TORLOZA-208564 format. One record per residue (C-alpha): residue in three letters; x, y, z; residue number from 1. Coordinates in Angstrom, 3 decimals, padded with zeros to 6 digits. Layout:
// residues N
(site ALA, (X, Y, Z), NUM)
...
This chain:
// residues 337
(site MET, (003.143, 008.491, 020.977), 1)
(site THR, (001.587, 008.709, 017.516), 2)
(site ALA, (003.312, 007.874, 014.255), 3)
(site THR, (003.604, 011.584, 013.401), 4)
(site GLN, (005.295, 012.390, 016.725), 5)
(site HIS, (007.967, 009.759, 016.035), 6)
(site TYR, (009.247, 011.768, 013.083), 7)
(site SER, (008.549, 015.384, 014.069), 8)
(site ASP, (012.229, 016.202, 014.684), 9)
(site PHE, (013.456, 015.042, 011.283), 10)
(site LYS, (013.608, 017.562, 008.447), 11)
(site THR, (012.198, 016.520, 005.077), 12)
(site THR, (011.017, 018.246, 001.938), 13)
(site THR, (007.579, 017.878, 000.390), 14)
(site PHE, (008.766, 019.060, -003.036), 15)
(site VAL, (009.115, 016.046, -005.335), 16)
(site ASP, (012.402, 016.220, -007.238), 17)
(site LEU, (012.169, 013.253, -009.622), 18)
(site PRO, (015.912, 013.076, -010.482), 19)
(site ALA, (016.782, 013.107, -006.753), 20)
(site LEU, (014.070, 010.537, -006.061), 21)
(site LYS, (015.480, 008.186, -008.700), 22)
(site LYS, (019.015, 008.713, -007.389), 23)
(site GLY, (018.168, 007.845, -003.799), 24)
(site PHE, (015.758, 008.898, -001.053), 25)
(site VAL, (014.715, 008.181, 002.512), 26)
(site THR, (011.350, 009.061, 004.013), 27)
(site PRO, (009.852, 008.676, 007.502), 28)
(site LEU, (006.503, 006.946, 007.043), 29)
(site SER, (004.541, 009.265, 009.307), 30)
(site SER, (001.137, 008.563, 007.742), 31)
(site PHE, (001.442, 004.782, 007.988), 32)
(site GLY, (000.803, 002.946, 011.238), 33)
(site MET, (001.195, -000.647, 012.386), 34)
(site MET, (-001.000, -003.026, 014.329), 35)
(site ALA, (000.683, -005.788, 016.343), 36)
(site PHE, (-001.113, -009.104, 016.895), 37)
(site SER, (000.106, -011.524, 019.542), 38)
(site GLY, (-001.198, -014.569, 021.394), 39)
(site THR, (-001.435, -018.258, 020.590), 40)
(site ASP, (-004.376, -017.771, 018.212), 41)
(site ALA, (-003.129, -014.638, 016.437), 42)
(site LEU, (-002.082, -016.371, 013.220), 43)
(site SER, (-005.219, -018.491, 012.848), 44)
(site PHE, (-007.419, -015.495, 013.691), 45)
(site LEU, (-005.859, -013.347, 010.965), 46)
(site HIS, (-005.899, -016.224, 008.496), 47)
(site ARG, (-009.686, -016.431, 008.948), 48)
(site GLN, (-010.177, -012.670, 008.572), 49)
(site LEU, (-007.937, -011.651, 005.664), 50)
(site THR, (-007.804, -012.346, 001.930), 51)
(site ASN, (-004.393, -013.996, 001.848), 52)
(site ASP, (-002.896, -017.225, 003.179), 53)
(site LEU, (-001.066, -016.446, 006.412), 54)
(site GLU, (-000.621, -020.027, 007.622), 55)
(site HIS, (002.250, -020.431, 005.163), 56)
(site LEU, (003.799, -016.997, 005.728), 57)
(site SER, (007.527, -017.429, 006.381), 58)
(site VAL, (009.439, -015.359, 008.943), 59)
(site ASN, (011.671, -014.337, 006.025), 60)
(site ALA, (008.857, -012.840, 003.974), 61)
(site ALA, (006.103, -010.245, 003.939), 62)
(site ARG, (002.763, -010.475, 002.173), 63)
(site LEU, (-000.063, -008.221, 000.996), 64)
(site ALA, (-003.588, -008.918, 002.267), 65)
(site GLY, (-006.972, -007.241, 002.442), 66)
(site TYR, (-009.837, -007.105, 004.923), 67)
(site CYS, (-013.355, -007.124, 003.480), 68)
(site THR, (-016.931, -006.593, 004.536), 69)
(site PRO, (-019.257, -009.616, 004.206), 70)
(site GLN, (-020.258, -008.058, 000.861), 71)
(site GLY, (-016.679, -008.410, -000.389), 72)
(site ARG, (-015.816, -004.704, -000.256), 73)
(site LEU, (-012.334, -003.783, 000.960), 74)
(site LEU, (-012.111, -002.040, 004.317), 75)
(site ALA, (-008.316, -002.085, 004.306), 76)
(site THR, (-005.230, -003.335, 002.525), 77)
(site PHE, (-002.140, -004.314, 004.501), 78)
(site LEU, (001.481, -005.317, 004.278), 79)
(site ILE, (001.952, -008.174, 006.772), 80)
(site TRP, (005.023, -009.818, 008.286), 81)
(site LYS, (006.093, -011.758, 011.357), 82)
(site SER, (008.493, -010.587, 014.047), 83)
(site ALA, (009.828, -012.681, 016.914), 84)
(site ASP, (006.784, -011.999, 019.094), 85)
(site HIS, (004.100, -010.471, 016.869), 86)
(site ILE, (002.398, -010.443, 013.512), 87)
(site LEU, (002.583, -006.877, 012.201), 88)
(site LEU, (000.163, -005.196, 009.803), 89)
(site GLN, (001.113, -001.914, 008.126), 90)
(site LEU, (-001.754, 000.311, 006.951), 91)
(site PRO, (-002.620, 004.005, 006.534), 92)
(site GLN, (-002.795, 005.678, 009.939), 93)
(site ASP, (-006.139, 007.338, 009.201), 94)
(site ILE, (-008.021, 004.016, 009.178), 95)
(site LEU, (-006.008, 002.212, 011.872), 96)
(site PRO, (-008.117, 003.076, 014.962), 97)
(site GLY, (-011.375, 002.000, 013.320), 98)
(site LEU, (-009.890, -001.232, 011.964), 99)
(site GLN, (-008.346, -002.079, 015.312), 100)
(site LYS, (-011.691, -001.592, 017.046), 101)
(site ARG, (-013.541, -003.659, 014.431), 102)
(site LEU, (-011.103, -006.576, 014.539), 103)
(site LYS, (-011.249, -006.680, 018.336), 104)
(site MET, (-015.005, -007.262, 018.063), 105)
(site TYR, (-014.347, -010.576, 016.294), 106)
(site VAL, (-011.710, -011.972, 018.658), 107)
(site LEU, (-014.357, -013.618, 020.892), 108)
(site ARG, (-012.767, -016.712, 022.491), 109)
(site ASP, (-009.509, -016.540, 020.548), 110)
(site LYS, (-006.352, -015.822, 022.521), 111)
(site VAL, (-005.354, -012.717, 020.588), 112)
(site ASN, (-004.045, -009.322, 021.674), 113)
(site ILE, (-004.300, -006.388, 019.255), 114)
(site ALA, (-002.392, -003.155, 019.844), 115)
(site GLU, (-000.910, -000.290, 017.886), 116)
(site ALA, (002.846, -000.858, 017.496), 117)
(site SER, (003.742, 002.662, 018.624), 118)
(site GLU, (007.149, 001.536, 019.912), 119)
(site LEU, (008.298, 000.912, 016.320), 120)
(site ALA, (009.262, 003.376, 013.597), 121)
(site GLN, (009.312, 002.955, 009.813), 122)
(site LEU, (011.629, 004.416, 007.197), 123)
(site GLY, (011.129, 003.988, 003.466), 124)
(site PHE, (014.034, 003.895, 000.996), 125)
(site GLY, (014.236, 003.989, -002.772), 126)
(site GLY, (016.445, 004.907, -005.696), 127)
(site GLN, (019.734, 003.617, -007.029), 128)
(site ALA, (021.766, 004.762, -003.995), 129)
(site ALA, (019.498, 003.131, -001.399), 130)
(site PRO, (021.194, -000.310, -001.234), 131)
(site GLU, (024.644, 001.162, -000.576), 132)
(site ALA, (023.250, 003.582, 002.007), 133)
(site LEU, (021.735, 000.658, 003.945), 134)
(site THR, (024.821, -001.590, 004.003), 135)
(site PRO, (026.258, -000.226, 007.299), 136)
(site TRP, (023.257, -001.842, 009.016), 137)
(site PHE, (022.256, -004.603, 006.598), 138)
(site THR, (025.150, -006.263, 004.771), 139)
(site ASP, (022.757, -008.744, 003.122), 140)
(site LEU, (019.715, -006.974, 001.735), 141)
(site PRO, (016.637, -008.897, 000.573), 142)
(site SER, (017.082, -009.685, -003.107), 143)
(site GLN, (013.452, -009.979, -004.233), 144)
(site ALA, (010.141, -008.259, -003.565), 145)
(site TYR, (008.552, -009.098, -000.190), 146)
(site ALA, (011.639, -010.879, 001.139), 147)
(site LYS, (012.613, -009.853, 004.691), 148)
(site VAL, (015.860, -009.784, 006.682), 149)
(site ASP, (016.055, -009.384, 010.470), 150)
(site ASN, (019.050, -008.430, 012.616), 151)
(site GLU, (019.870, -006.389, 015.704), 152)
(site HIS, (018.990, -003.176, 013.827), 153)
(site GLY, (015.415, -004.246, 013.057), 154)
(site SER, (013.685, -005.725, 010.024), 155)
(site ILE, (014.094, -004.710, 006.410), 156)
(site ILE, (011.612, -005.697, 003.703), 157)
(site ARG, (012.155, -005.252, 000.009), 158)
(site VAL, (008.909, -004.028, -001.523), 159)
(site SER, (007.941, -003.562, -005.179), 160)
(site ASP, (010.396, -001.508, -007.236), 161)
(site ALA, (009.424, 002.001, -008.291), 162)
(site PHE, (010.886, 004.468, -010.787), 163)
(site GLY, (013.199, 001.733, -012.053), 164)
(site ALA, (014.949, 001.176, -008.723), 165)
(site PRO, (014.600, -001.040, -005.629), 166)
(site ARG, (012.683, 000.047, -002.536), 167)
(site TYR, (013.009, -001.040, 001.077), 168)
(site LEU, (010.983, -000.679, 004.271), 169)
(site TRP, (013.035, -000.585, 007.487), 170)
(site ILE, (011.180, -001.221, 010.764), 171)
(site MET, (013.139, -000.413, 013.921), 172)
(site PRO, (012.687, 000.505, 017.594), 173)
(site THR, (011.793, 004.185, 017.785), 174)
(site GLU, (014.820, 005.082, 019.902), 175)
(site LYS, (017.175, 004.096, 017.057), 176)
(site LEU, (015.890, 006.877, 014.782), 177)
(site ALA, (017.931, 009.615, 016.473), 178)
(site THR, (021.237, 007.941, 015.629), 179)
(site ILE, (020.343, 006.454, 012.243), 180)
(site TRP, (018.794, 009.549, 010.652), 181)
(site PRO, (021.951, 011.763, 010.714), 182)
(site ALA, (023.994, 008.957, 009.147), 183)
(site LEU, (021.548, 008.644, 006.244), 184)
(site ASN, (021.213, 012.331, 005.391), 185)
(site PRO, (024.547, 012.773, 003.512), 186)
(site LYS, (023.780, 009.765, 001.279), 187)
(site LEU, (020.094, 010.159, 000.438), 188)
(site THR, (017.614, 012.999, -000.094), 189)
(site ALA, (015.093, 013.169, 002.742), 190)
(site PHE, (011.532, 013.541, 001.463), 191)
(site SER, (008.208, 013.572, 003.311), 192)
(site ASP, (006.189, 010.394, 002.985), 193)
(site ASN, (004.079, 011.679, 000.112), 194)
(site THR, (007.116, 010.454, -001.859), 195)
(site TRP, (006.537, 006.911, -000.578), 196)
(site LYS, (002.883, 007.142, -001.576), 197)
(site LEU, (003.974, 008.367, -005.011), 198)
(site ALA, (006.345, 005.401, -005.310), 199)
(site GLU, (003.490, 003.048, -004.367), 200)
(site ILE, (001.440, 004.572, -007.193), 201)
(site ASP, (004.324, 004.021, -009.613), 202)
(site ALA, (004.499, 000.386, -008.431), 203)
(site GLY, (000.734, -000.067, -008.893), 204)
(site ILE, (000.094, -000.828, -005.204), 205)
(site PRO, (-003.294, 000.445, -003.924), 206)
(site HIS, (-003.968, 001.673, -000.403), 207)
(site ILE, (-007.489, 001.833, 000.972), 208)
(site THR, (-008.051, 005.042, 002.956), 209)
(site THR, (-011.028, 006.694, 004.642), 210)
(site GLY, (-012.430, 007.948, 001.336), 211)
(site THR, (-012.372, 004.545, -000.372), 212)
(site GLN, (-013.428, 002.075, 002.328), 213)
(site GLU, (-016.173, -000.270, 001.051), 214)
(site LYS, (-015.830, 001.064, -002.514), 215)
(site PHE, (-013.953, -001.803, -004.200), 216)
(site VAL, (-013.917, -005.571, -004.448), 217)
(site ALA, (-010.296, -006.797, -004.496), 218)
(site GLN, (-010.146, -007.302, -008.281), 219)
(site MET, (-011.283, -003.716, -008.892), 220)
(site VAL, (-007.911, -002.535, -007.542), 221)
(site ASN, (-005.882, -005.402, -009.111), 222)
(site PHE, (-005.271, -006.842, -005.664), 223)
(site GLU, (-005.181, -010.457, -006.822), 224)
(site LEU, (-002.696, -009.547, -009.569), 225)
(site ILE, (-000.135, -008.271, -007.053), 226)
(site GLY, (-000.391, -011.244, -004.687), 227)
(site GLY, (-002.906, -009.882, -002.185), 228)
(site VAL, (-005.521, -012.647, -002.528), 229)
(site SER, (-005.310, -016.428, -002.195), 230)
(site PHE, (-008.017, -018.459, -003.902), 231)
(site LYS, (-006.833, -021.703, -002.277), 232)
(site LYS, (-007.394, -020.825, 001.391), 233)
(site GLY, (-010.538, -021.190, 003.464), 234)
(site CYS, (-013.284, -018.715, 004.192), 235)
(site TYR, (-012.922, -015.082, 005.249), 236)
(site PRO, (-015.460, -012.231, 005.264), 237)
(site GLY, (-016.502, -011.524, 001.679), 238)
(site GLN, (-014.701, -014.595, 000.289), 239)
(site GLU, (-017.712, -015.807, -001.698), 240)
(site ILE, (-018.029, -012.490, -003.550), 241)
(site VAL, (-014.305, -012.272, -004.339), 242)
(site ALA, (-014.163, -015.911, -005.497), 243)
(site ARG, (-017.294, -015.597, -007.636), 244)
(site MET, (-015.899, -012.582, -009.470), 245)
(site GLN, (-012.642, -014.425, -010.093), 246)
(site HIS, (-014.161, -017.626, -011.393), 247)
(site ARG, (-016.563, -015.719, -013.622), 248)
(site GLY, (-013.415, -014.780, -015.539), 249)
(site LYS, (-014.530, -011.188, -016.010), 250)
(site THR, (-013.852, -008.181, -013.813), 251)
(site PRO, (-016.155, -005.181, -014.410), 252)
(site ARG, (-013.525, -002.705, -013.206), 253)
(site ARG, (-009.752, -002.615, -013.192), 254)
(site MET, (-007.227, -000.211, -011.720), 255)
(site LEU, (-005.136, 001.823, -014.154), 256)
(site ALA, (-002.350, 004.354, -013.715), 257)
(site ALA, (-002.722, 007.898, -014.989), 258)
(site ARG, (-001.400, 011.443, -014.831), 259)
(site ILE, (-003.701, 014.439, -014.474), 260)
(site PRO, (-002.749, 018.006, -015.450), 261)
(site PHE, (-004.076, 019.562, -012.280), 262)
(site ALA, (-002.505, 021.992, -009.805), 263)
(site GLY, (-004.435, 021.036, -006.654), 264)
(site ASP, (-005.032, 018.141, -004.307), 265)
(site VAL, (-006.979, 015.146, -005.606), 266)
(site ALA, (-008.677, 013.144, -002.876), 267)
(site ALA, (-008.984, 009.375, -002.898), 268)
(site GLY, (-012.621, 008.606, -003.659), 269)
(site THR, (-013.025, 011.413, -006.217), 270)
(site GLU, (-015.212, 010.200, -009.073), 271)
(site VAL, (-014.167, 010.285, -012.727), 272)
(site PHE, (-016.432, 010.595, -015.775), 273)
(site ALA, (-016.176, 009.435, -019.386), 274)
(site ASN, (-017.166, 011.673, -022.259), 275)
(site ASP, (-019.529, 009.017, -023.668), 276)
(site ASP, (-021.740, 009.112, -020.535), 277)
(site PRO, (-021.211, 012.465, -018.808), 278)
(site ASN, (-023.979, 012.049, -016.239), 279)
(site GLN, (-022.723, 008.868, -014.584), 280)
(site ALA, (-019.331, 008.237, -012.965), 281)
(site CYS, (-017.286, 005.538, -014.705), 282)
(site GLY, (-014.757, 005.104, -011.915), 283)
(site MET, (-013.023, 006.460, -008.862), 284)
(site ILE, (-009.576, 007.668, -007.806), 285)
(site VAL, (-007.906, 005.066, -005.573), 286)
(site ASN, (-004.775, 007.050, -004.638), 287)
(site ALA, (-003.286, 010.298, -005.941), 288)
(site GLU, (-000.149, 012.336, -005.249), 289)
(site GLN, (001.460, 015.377, -006.797), 290)
(site ILE, (004.372, 014.434, -009.050), 291)
(site GLU, (005.073, 017.890, -010.508), 292)
(site THR, (003.875, 021.407, -009.704), 293)
(site ASP, (000.912, 021.087, -012.078), 294)
(site ARG, (000.617, 017.324, -012.448), 295)
(site ILE, (-000.902, 014.515, -010.371), 296)
(site ALA, (000.002, 010.812, -010.539), 297)
(site CYS, (-002.858, 008.500, -009.624), 298)
(site LEU, (-004.326, 005.038, -009.568), 299)
(site VAL, (-007.921, 004.951, -010.768), 300)
(site SER, (-010.468, 002.120, -010.790), 301)
(site LEU, (-012.518, 002.190, -013.996), 302)
(site ARG, (-015.020, 000.121, -015.913), 303)
(site TYR, (-012.941, -002.328, -017.901), 304)
(site PRO, (-012.176, -002.527, -020.716), 305)
(site MET, (-012.800, 001.052, -021.759), 306)
(site PRO, (-013.866, 001.514, -025.398), 307)
(site GLU, (-011.274, 003.052, -027.695), 308)
(site GLY, (-011.493, 006.785, -028.182), 309)
(site ILE, (-013.137, 007.467, -024.823), 310)
(site THR, (-011.656, 010.199, -022.659), 311)
(site VAL, (-011.908, 010.142, -018.865), 312)
(site HIS, (-012.106, 013.309, -016.755), 313)
(site LEU, (-011.637, 014.253, -013.112), 314)
(site GLY, (-014.747, 015.247, -011.157), 315)
(site SER, (-017.021, 015.767, -014.154), 316)
(site ALA, (-017.090, 015.204, -017.904), 317)
(site THR, (-015.598, 018.678, -018.333), 318)
(site GLY, (-012.829, 018.235, -015.747), 319)
(site ALA, (-009.132, 017.676, -016.354), 320)
(site ALA, (-008.514, 014.716, -018.682), 321)
(site LEU, (-006.651, 011.668, -017.372), 322)
(site GLN, (-003.596, 010.630, -019.391), 323)
(site PHE, (-003.086, 006.888, -018.910), 324)
(site THR, (000.358, 005.418, -018.273), 325)
(site PRO, (001.541, 001.783, -018.159), 326)
(site LEU, (001.329, -000.298, -014.997), 327)
(site PRO, (004.400, -002.369, -014.067), 328)
(site TYR, (002.403, -005.603, -014.355), 329)
(site PRO, (-000.056, -007.040, -016.914), 330)
(site LEU, (-003.813, -006.877, -016.438), 331)
(site GLU, (-004.754, -010.542, -016.531), 332)
(site ASP, (-008.467, -011.308, -016.380), 333)
(site ASN, (-008.265, -014.630, -014.585), 334)
(site ALA, (-004.965, -014.980, -012.729), 335)
(site LEU, (-005.614, -017.608, -010.067), 336)
(site SER, (-003.172, -017.938, -007.175), 337)
């Protein structure tokens, strides 16, 4: 069963109602999948492949990490946590099959099993009413970002806040959805998972998708600023490139948040152009979602810093102008972790 089939019976709305979103929402994460790693060498294998330190990952925590080409370009970004029997990696469903196949190629003699965790379902929660709505199942919710609580109802992870309110990811056996969903509906507005993607944009969390694989080094999407890279661990594919950029103390591109007055879809990987050099792209859309009928919220990787007075446009130098908004964290040029 695919991730989409898990949630096909549950009614949601795709219309983004910002007041309702801030009040409280629940969304089935139908476009996010999970890979499950098991076996005696699973942890050491992933530690050697990914950008973050997994050897010190607690069972009570989750962690961001990336997977790079040998040239340091991101093939994927993940949220990672441990269960009783597996290490689980959440990522966009569209790149999961290819990543699973690629990682299996590098298992070699390691005792590692890699499978899609299709027996598990994911619900995302946000807004001021979310904590109270979750208390029938989780009396003690995680109090800080990337803390995790496990009980008989599954695992709940607090992720980065968005729209001024806490957010939670609940992972549970698929068969529990049928009983949990009706109990949530009176308390929270049910949105489709474009709302979760929109909340990730508000939190400044990038997701690599098909259109942006191999386009960015980690620092170009602020990945080290949000805890997705360890500079104290050993080697992984692309480590030399990522470390060199960090220790140079200068990142040629950074990810910014913006709104675009545009009434259509904006694909990840769409180029943007500055008015001072209209013939050459100055950056690329990382993620984008509709926030209002005629407005798009996005994360965009741009040459950094941009000179004052420069305007940036979608698709061409005459396209819709990006209106930049603050990120929820500072852009530090040399934040070692």
